[in-house]
Each structure stands twice: as C-alpha cells, then as structure tokens.
C-alpha atoms as one frame of an Amber mdcrd trajectory, in Angstrom:
protein
   0.000   0.000   0.000   1.335   3.423  -0.873   1.619   6.183   1.710  -1.040
   8.176  -0.141  -3.427   5.223  -0.339  -3.021   4.559   3.376  -3.643   8.187
   4.297  -6.790   8.106   2.160  -7.913   4.845   3.807  -7.477   6.397   7.272
  -9.352   9.545   6.226 -12.153   7.446   4.723 -12.520   5.457   7.946 -12.618
   8.655  10.002 -15.298  10.090   7.715 -17.339   6.882   7.940 -17.215   7.175
  11.708 -18.218  10.847  11.461 -21.245   9.827   9.407 -22.155   7.239  12.055
 -21.919   9.985  14.713 -24.234  12.209  12.659 -26.780   9.370  12.467 -26.482
   8.947  16.238 -27.086  12.679  16.682 -30.359  12.380  14.781 -31.324   9.313
  16.766 -30.707  11.134  20.028 -32.416  14.448  19.283 -29.457  16.300  17.740
 -27.177  15.420  20.655 -24.421  18.058  20.570 -21.754  15.562  21.649 -22.357
  13.439  18.560 -22.293  16.471  16.295 -19.090  17.736  17.932 -17.475  14.334
  17.501 -18.531  14.158  13.836 -17.081  17.607  13.133 -13.874  16.660  14.942
 -13.537  13.452  12.934 -13.944  15.407   9.688 -11.238  17.816  10.883  -8.996
  14.875  11.801  -9.543  13.280   8.370  -8.471  16.503   6.658  -5.476  16.748
   8.978  -4.371  13.196   8.129  -4.598  13.965   4.408  -2.398  17.019   4.932
   0.362  15.206   6.817   3.656  14.587   5.051   4.085  11.134   3.569   6.968
  10.409   5.940   5.024  11.222   9.126   6.212   8.533  11.577   2.742   8.076
  13.074   1.282   7.218   9.681   4.089   4.781   9.030   3.534   3.147  12.414
  -0.219   2.977  11.871   0.315   1.443   8.435   2.669  -1.175   9.866   0.221
  -2.025  12.643  -3.190  -1.703  10.972  -2.951  -1.954   7.173  -4.533  -4.977
   5.517  -4.084  -4.808   1.784  -5.625  -1.505   0.713  -7.571  -1.026   3.972
  -7.025   0.661   7.315  -8.130  -1.972   9.839  -7.624  -0.742  13.379  -8.437
  -3.151  16.167 -10.672  -2.888  19.236  -9.024  -0.164  21.325  -8.282   2.118
  18.401 -11.774   1.659  16.926 -13.334   2.510  20.265 -11.323   5.708  20.702
 -11.902   6.846  17.118 -15.619   6.606  17.790 -15.249   8.710  20.938 -13.040
  11.434  19.437 -14.084  14.750  21.027 -17.316  13.182  22.331 -16.475  13.748
  26.006 -13.382  15.951  25.636 -13.903  18.635  23.000 -10.409  20.028  23.590
  -8.684  16.877  22.284  -5.961  17.909  19.843  -5.424  16.330  16.444  -1.741
  15.470  16.808  -2.006  14.165  20.390  -4.899  11.954  19.273  -2.801  10.517
  16.431  -0.067   9.759  18.971  -2.661   7.974  21.105  -3.930   5.998  18.103
  -0.438   4.649  17.508  -0.132   3.654  21.183  -3.502   1.895  21.038  -2.595
   0.127  17.792   0.572  -1.159  19.458  -1.444  -2.459  22.405  -4.022  -4.019
  20.085  -1.317  -5.716  18.016   0.246  -7.119  21.181  -3.008  -8.851  22.066
  -3.639 -10.533  18.725  -4.158 -14.183  19.460  -3.520 -13.604  23.176  -7.040
 -14.065  24.441  -6.068 -14.175  28.106  -3.802 -11.130  27.934  -0.210 -11.596
  29.056   0.177 -14.900  30.841   3.136 -16.540  32.561   5.343 -18.637  30.326
   3.839 -22.089  29.834   0.424 -21.010  31.117  -1.174 -19.973  27.798  -3.767
 -22.534  26.669  -4.082 -20.762  23.296  -0.358 -20.602  22.562
C-alpha cells in the first residue's frame, strides 16, 4: 500500500465514523456531543490527508493496521476513534494521532492472546 493510499484509507474510515456519529445525533435528538465528535472526525480526516508522507505516526499505523488496501484498526483504536471529542472537545489532532499509535501497538500485542499476558507455559491458546 502506498503512503497516499493509506492516508486516504485512514481519512475514509474517520469520515465513515463521522457519518455514524451524525446518524447517532439524529437518533438522540441532535445530541451536541455526537455532532461535535462528527465535526472533529472530519477535521482529523483533513489533517491526516495534509500530513507529510513520511510522518512517523502514519508509518507506524500502516505497519500495525494496514490490511491490503484497507485501514483496519483493532478494538481499542476503533473505540477511541468513535469517541473522538465526544467527552473531551479540547482533544488535539496530533495528540490523538499519537494515542492511536499507542492503542494500535497495544491491540497488536493482544492478537491471538485471548487471556492477555500470561506466565510462560500457562497460555492454553499458545
């Protein structure tokens, strides 16, 4: 996957989540938190598209979450993307990208480790 294609995949996922937030806003009587989150996700998508191709966070996210031509974050990252600026409207774009990388690292470390970190020899799935 090219750097440009990955950036576009991330932006597309953020915009899909923004659309979901807008639907939730309608469902919950124009809930301002959902609308704020949707606007923030759109802003974050534009920010990602404007980052330089060699941004280390994008490279890390690609290494940790890219599947073919898709951006496929795992559980923790998905959850936090959906909550972007929902409870904390002051959340910054760059600090959130840093957090996404940290969450992607944690998610990757759990793949196939259904019991979390276990003592050596005590992993029934390993």
